[in-house]
C-alpha positions in Angstrom: 0.0 0.0 0.0 2.8 2.4 0.8 4.4 1.8 -2.6 1.2 2.9 -4.3 0.6 6.1 -2.3 3.1 8.2 -4.4 1.3 7.2 -7.5 -2.0 8.7 -6.2 -0.5 12.0 -5.2 -0.7 14.9 -7.7 2.8 16.1 -6.9 5.9 14.0 -6.0 8.9 15.8 -4.5 12.2 14.3 -3.4 11.2 14.4 0.3 8.1 12.3 -0.5 10.4 9.5 -1.6 11.2 8.8 2.1 8.0 6.8 2.3 9.4 4.4 -0.3 11.9 3.2 2.3 9.3 0.9 3.8 8.6 -1.2 0.6 12.3 -1.0 -0.3 13.3 -2.4 3.1 10.7 -5.2 2.8 11.8 -6.1 -0.7 15.5 -6.0 0.4 14.6 -8.3 3.4 12.7 -10.7 1.3 15.4 -10.8 -1.3 18.1 -11.4 1.3 16.1 -14.2 2.9 14.9 -16.1 -0.2 17.0 -14.7 -3.1 16.4 -11.8 -5.4 14.2 -12.2 -8.5 15.2 -10.8 -11.9 15.1 -7.0 -11.9 14.6 -6.5 -8.2 18.2 -5.2 -7.5 18.0 -2.7 -10.3 14.6 -1.5 -9.2 15.9 -1.0 -5.7 18.8 1.0 -7.0 16.6 3.1 -9.2 14.2 3.8 -6.4 17.1 4.6 -4.0 18.6 7.1 -6.5 15.4 8.6 -7.8 15.5 11.6 -5.3 18.7 12.6 -7.1 16.7 13.2 -10.2 15.3 16.4 -8.7 18.5 18.1 -10.0 17.4 17.6 -13.6 14.7 19.8 -15.1 11.4 19.4 -13.3 9.4 17.2 -15.7 12.3 14.8 -16.3 12.9 14.4 -12.6 9.3 13.7 -11.9 9.2 11.1 -14.7 12.2 9.3 -13.3 10.6 9.3 -9.8 7.3 8.1 -11.2 9.0 5.3 -13.2 11.0 4.2 -10.1 7.8 4.2 -7.9 5.8 2.3 -10.5 8.6 -0.3 -10.9 8.9 -0.7 -7.1 5.2 -1.2 -6.8 5.3 -3.9 -9.5 8.2 -5.7 -7.9 6.6 -5.6 -4.4 3.2 -6.8 -5.8 4.9 -9.6 -7.8 6.7 -10.8 -4.7 3.6 -10.5 -2.5 1.5 -12.4 -4.9 4.1 -15.2 -5.1 4.4 -15.3 -1.3 0.7 -15.4 -0.9 0.2 -18.3 -3.3 2.6 -20.5 -1.3 0.4 -20.4 1.9 
């Protein structure tokens, strides 16, 4: 749910990216515990570095942050769906 909140907000600033630490930490913990799936490490890196995109012109910085947030949401949802199907 926390990974989806930035996608529902009309504006996304670099200080809003702090909330992405929660799904990033969960994904990192799950990856460390059971192994990373393809693309998870690169999405984690992109989400971690996305606040740095605020230094580029406004629209491009927002698009990088939006892409990182959407990719993080996809990775978290993919892992949660796989984890839920095992129970």
